[in-house]
N, C-alpha and C positions, 0 to 999 in steps of 0.2 A: 584286464588289470595287469599292471606291471608286477610280475611275480617277485622281482628283486625288491621293489618297494614294499610289497606285502610282507616279505620275510624280514625286512628291516623294522617294520612297525611291530611285527610279532615279537622279535627279539627285544625291542624297546619296552613293550608291555611286560614281558617276563622280567626284565631288569628292574622296572619300577615296582613290580609286584614283590621282587626279592627285597628291595629297599624298604618298602612299607612293612614287610615282615619283621624288620629289625625292631620295630616298636612293639611287637606283639609279645606278651608274656607267655611263651610256650611252656616254660617250666611249670608254671602254676596250673597249666591245663593237664598235667600228668595225673594219673590216678593217685589216690591217697597212699596206697600201698607202696608205690614206686617212690614217692616223695619221702615217706617214712624210712625207706631203705637207704635213700641218699643221705638223709639226716643222721642215720646211724653211724656213718663214716666220719662225721664231724665231732669235734669235742662237744660235750654236752652243753657247755656254756654258749658255744656258737649256735648249736641247734636251737636252744631256747631263744637266742637273739634274733632268729628269723621271724619272730612275731611282729617285728616292726615293719616287715615288708608290706603286708596287707592283711585284711581279715581272713583271707584264704589260708594264711599260715598260722593263725592264732593257736590252733590246737593240734597241728600236725606233729609237733615235737612230743606230745604226750603219748605217742605210740611208738617212739623209737625203741629199738631192741638193745642198743648198747648204751650204757650209762657210765660216764667216766668223771669222777670228782677228784680233784687234786687241789689241796689248799695252797700249794706253792704257786698256783696261778693267781692267787689273791695277792696283789702287790701293794704293800703298805707305802703310801706316798704322802699322806696328809699329816701335817704337824698339829692339826686341830682335833684329830680323832685318835683315841688310844688304840693300841694294837688289838686289845681284847674286843673293842667295839668293831674294829674293822674285820677281825676274824669271825665275829658273830654274823657278819653278812654272808660268809661262806656257809655257815651252819644253816642260816635261814634259806639260802639258795638251795641246798641239798634237800631240806625238808619240803620246800615248795615244789620242787621237781617230783619228789616221791609222792606228795599229796595229790598232785594233778595227773600223774601218770596213770594210764588206763589200767595198768596192772595185769594185762592179759598175758604178756610175754616179755621177759628180759633175758636175752641171750647172754650178755656179758655185763658184769657189774664190777667196776674198778673204783676203789676208794683208797686214797692216800692223803694223810693229813699230818700236819705238824702237831706238837704237843698241846696245842690249844683246844683240841676237841676232847670232850669227856668220853670215858669208856662207855657209859650208858648210851650215848648217842651212836657210837659204832654198833653196839648191840642192837639198838632199835632199827637202824638203817639196814643192816644185814638181814634182820628178821623180816623186814618189809619186802625184800626182793626174793627171798628163798622160795615162797609159794608161787612165784611168777614163772614157772617152768625154767628156772635158772640153769644155764649151762656152764658158764665160766665165772669164777669169783676170784678177784685179786684184792687183798686187803693189806695195806702197809700202815700199821698202827703205831702210835708212839709208845715208848717205854718210859720216858721221863717226862712228866707233866710240867714240873716247875723246879727250877734250881736257883737258889740264892746263897748268900754267904753263910747262912745259919743252918740250912737243911736242904735235903734233896728228897722229893716225894716221888715214889715210883707208882705209876698207874698201870695196871694190868687189864687187858681187854679180853673178856670172855666172849667166845662165839656162841650163838644160840644153838641149843641141842637140835633144833629142826634142821640145821645145816648138815648134820652128820647122818641124816636119814633122807636126804634129798635124792629122789629117784632120777632126776634129769641132769645132775651135775657131772660134767666131764673133766673140768679143770679146777683145781683149788690151789691157790698160792697165798700163803700167809707169811707175813714178815713183820718185825717189830716186836711189840710186847704182847702179842696174842697168847692166851693161855689155852693149852690143849686139854680142856676139861671135858671129857667125853661122856656121853650118856651110857647107860648099861649096854645098849645095843647100837652098834654102828652099822649102817647099811647104805653104801654108796654104790649101787649096782653097775653104773656106767662110768665111774671115775677112772680116767686113764692117766692124768697128769697131777702129781702132788708135789708141791714145793713148800718146804718149811724153812724159814730163815729167821734166826734169833727168836724162836718160839720157846715159851716156857712150858715144860711138861709136868704133869702131876706126879708121875712116877716112872720107873723104868719100863713098865708094861704099856705105857701110853702109845708109843709109836707102833708097836706090833699090833695093838688092839685096833688102831686106825687102819693099818694095812690089811688086817684080816677082814675088815668090813668092805674092802675094795677088791672084788673078785676078778676084775679085768685091768688092774693097775699095770701100767707099762713104764712110766717115767717117774722116778723118785729122786728128789734133790733136797738134801738136808745141809743146812749151815748152822753149826752149833756154837755155843759159848759156854764157858765154865759155870755160869749161873743158871743153866737151863733145867737143872734138877734131875739129870740122867747120868748114871754111871755105866750101865751096861745096855747096849743096843743090840737087840736080836731082830733081824729082818728075815722073814720067810715069805716068799711069794712065788707061786708057780708061773705067773704071767709077766713078772717084772722083766723089762728089756734094758732099761737104762737106770743106773744108780750112781749118784754122785754125793760124796760127803766131804765137807770142809769143817775142820775143827782146829782153830789156831788160838794160841794164847801167847801174847807178847808181854813178858814180865814174869815175875816169880809167883808160883803157886805150889802148894804142897802136892806132891804126886798122889793121885788117887787111882783107884783100880778101874780106870776107863777101859772098856772092852767093846769090841765090835764083832758081831757075828752075822754073816750073810749066807743065806741059802736061796739060790734063785736059778733054777735049771734053764730058764729061757733068757737069762741075762746076756746081752750083746755088748754093752758098754759099761765099764767100771772106772770110776775116778775116786781115788782116796788122796786127800790133801790134809795132812793131820800132823800135829806135833804133841798130842796129848795122850792118845790111847797107848796102853802097854801090852795089849794083846789083840791080834786080828785072827779071825777064823773065817775062811772062805770055803764054802762047800758046794758041790754039785753045780758047776757052771760050765757044762760042755759046749754051750753055744757062744761063749765069750769070744768076741772078735777084737775089741779094743780095750786096753787097760792103761790107765795113767796112775802110776804109783809115785806119789809125792809124800813120803814119810820123813819127818824132820825131827823125831825124838832121838834120844840117846841110846835106845835099845836096838843095837844092830842085828842081833839074832832074830828078834821078832820081825823086823822089817825084811830081812833077807828071806825068811820063810815064805813071804808073800810071793816071791818070784817063782817058787816051785808050783804055785797054784795057777799061774797064768802062762805057762810055757806053750800053750796051744794057740795063743792069740795071733792075729795078723798085724795089728798095730800096737806098739809098745812104747810108752813114754816113761822114762826114769828120771827122777830128780837128781840133782847134784849130790844130795846127802846120801842117797842110795849108792852112788858110785864111790863115795868116801867110805861107806861101810864095806863095800866089796874090796876096796884097796887095802883097808886096814886089817881085814881078816885073812891071814895068810893061808888058813886051811880051807877057805871057802872056794868051791868050784862053781863057776857060772854054769847054770843048766843050759841045755840046748834048746833053742827056739827055732825049730825047723819051719814053722809057718809064718814067722815074722817077715813081712814085706816092707814095713815102714818102722823105723826106729828113731825116736827123739830122745836126745840126751841133754840133761841140764849141766851147767858148768859147776865146778866145785873148786874150793880153795886149797884143800889139803892134798888132794890127789890130782896129778896132772892127767895126761892121756896115755900113760903107760899101759893101762888096761884096755885101751881102745882096740888094739889088735885082738885081744882075747874076746871082747864083746862081738867083734865082727866075725871071729871064728865060730861063735855060738849062734850066729844068724846066717847060715849058709845060703839062704834064698833071699837075702835082703835086696830090695830094689830102691828104697828111698832112705837116705840118712839125713837127719835134721839136727841142727844145733840151735834151738830156739833162743837160748840165753847166751849164745856166743861160745868161744873156746876158752875164755879166761873169766874168772869170777871177778865181778866189779867190787870195789870197796872205796871208802873215803880216804882222804889224805893226799900226800904228794904223788904217790903212785896209785892211780885209780884201778889197779888190777893186780891179781896174783899171777905171777909168771909161772911157767912150767917148762920142764925140759922134755924135748921130744927125741926119742932114740928109735932109730929104724928097727922094726922087729926082724927076727931072723928069717921068717917066712911070710909070704903075702897071703892074707886071709882069702879063702875061696870066693867069698861074695864079691871081692874087688875084681877078681878075674872073670867070673861067670855071670853075675846077676845085677850088681849095683849100677843103676842108671841115672840117679839123681842125688845131688848133694846140695843142701841149703844151709848156709851159715849166716846167722844174724849177729848184730853187735860186734862187728869185726874191728879190732883196734889197729891191726897191721903190724904188730910186734914180731920180732924174729921167731919166737917160738910158734906163733900162729902161722907165719909164712912157711916155716919148715914143715908143719903138719899138712898144710894145703898143698905144698909142692909134692909131698909123698902121695897124697890121695890122687892128685892129677896124674902123676907118673905111673901109678900102679892100678888104677881103675880102668881095666881094659875095655869095658863095654859102656863106660860113662857117656851119657848123652848131654847132660847139662849140670853145671855147677853154678849156683847163684850165691853171691857174697854181698851182704848188706853192711856197709861201713857205718861205724858208730860216730866217728868224728871226721869233720871235713878235712883237716890238715893232713891226715894219713892217706887220703884217697889218691892224690896225684902221684906220690912217690911209689905207692904199692901197685897202682894200676899198670904201669909200664912193666914192672917185674913180673906180675902175674900173667900178663898177656904173652910173655916170652917163656913161660914155664913149659917144660917138656910134658907132653900129654901121651898117656898110654892108649887113649882112644882117639883116633883121627876124627871121629864124629862128635867129639865133645865140644859143646858150646859154653863158653865162660861168660857169665853175665854179672857185671859189677853194678850194684845199685848205689849210686853216689848221692850223698846228702847235698842239699842246696847250700849249706853253710850255716854259720851261727852269727 
């Protein structure tokens, strides 16, 4: 037999076999466990929709481990059906899925709804999944149920007490109008991540009571509002590694005795963004590596005291308001930050950059300098920025000579005051490897680019990168 002809026939048979395999439903032949795992990566609505494929898929979705319900996915298009009726279809969908789910295991349950869903429904749905070996829970509940010209009704969502004794829960994220009404005993033995956004608290002790019931908590994120029912926050946790708190109020409110106290010996990351508290107390944080201090109230003495507590960090971010406080206090001496390798500075309107040299002197081992909000403070009006004067300091800070390798500037206008400061940094940074400038407006790019490229550089190895906008 001709071996060449035999090989050709064999290849042709293989090719035809491959083509015939295209019509074979190989996915449906996979084990139920594998298919359920695949469906867990799909939105719940899509997973349930696989029932139209074949009888093989009819009940596979009932064992998916991730359930995600979002009423925003219900798009109201019909002019013949009222919004309430249309939203009711979302409620029926959630209840149908929970009714038919096998209930053996739910790894993650996400629930986000507009104000059309009643509080009792939230309570019932969360209660249904807590016993299913639940690991992650994210609830975004409404605070305002209905608003009209005559009245505004506020609906508060209570969480079931069984949630706060769940032995399998590792992540809990509550936002919206959830009420932190805790049972007598809180026991969340494996909870590591806790995020509370716009939550209503029963009293000042609620947060600490919850934290005390989380013996392995590592990540705590709190976003507050003036109506949340808390004046004093005391946070004590030996295991906490990341803590972030935001508390802003835009508009007038009578000053209250808002206070924050944190004691966390394992804390690595701290972020405070606040314009309400009048007192901050930070204790026992020897492990702190990164601190973002964004204090915006009018009490400069309290804000500057925080800097004394974070002198040992490696990454430090200061808001423009903090810089204004430093500039306005003639008696204040910036502490030494010997460990800081990365410094991020916010722009400010009242103070220019006269204190930049002093800040750089206080960070002798600085490696990265970032201006995330640019060099000038933006504002509305004919002049969209606050100009500043730049005066060359008498001596060059040590970090410019020995350690600073990277400078990043965002929102660059290209004004003379900015150019003068950039030219100084380029000329005096002796070991600088890279300076990156992000332009804010297109029209400044071309004129500044040529001038910047010809600036004298103290470091021959310095690479100047100009990020130019495409235009407006």
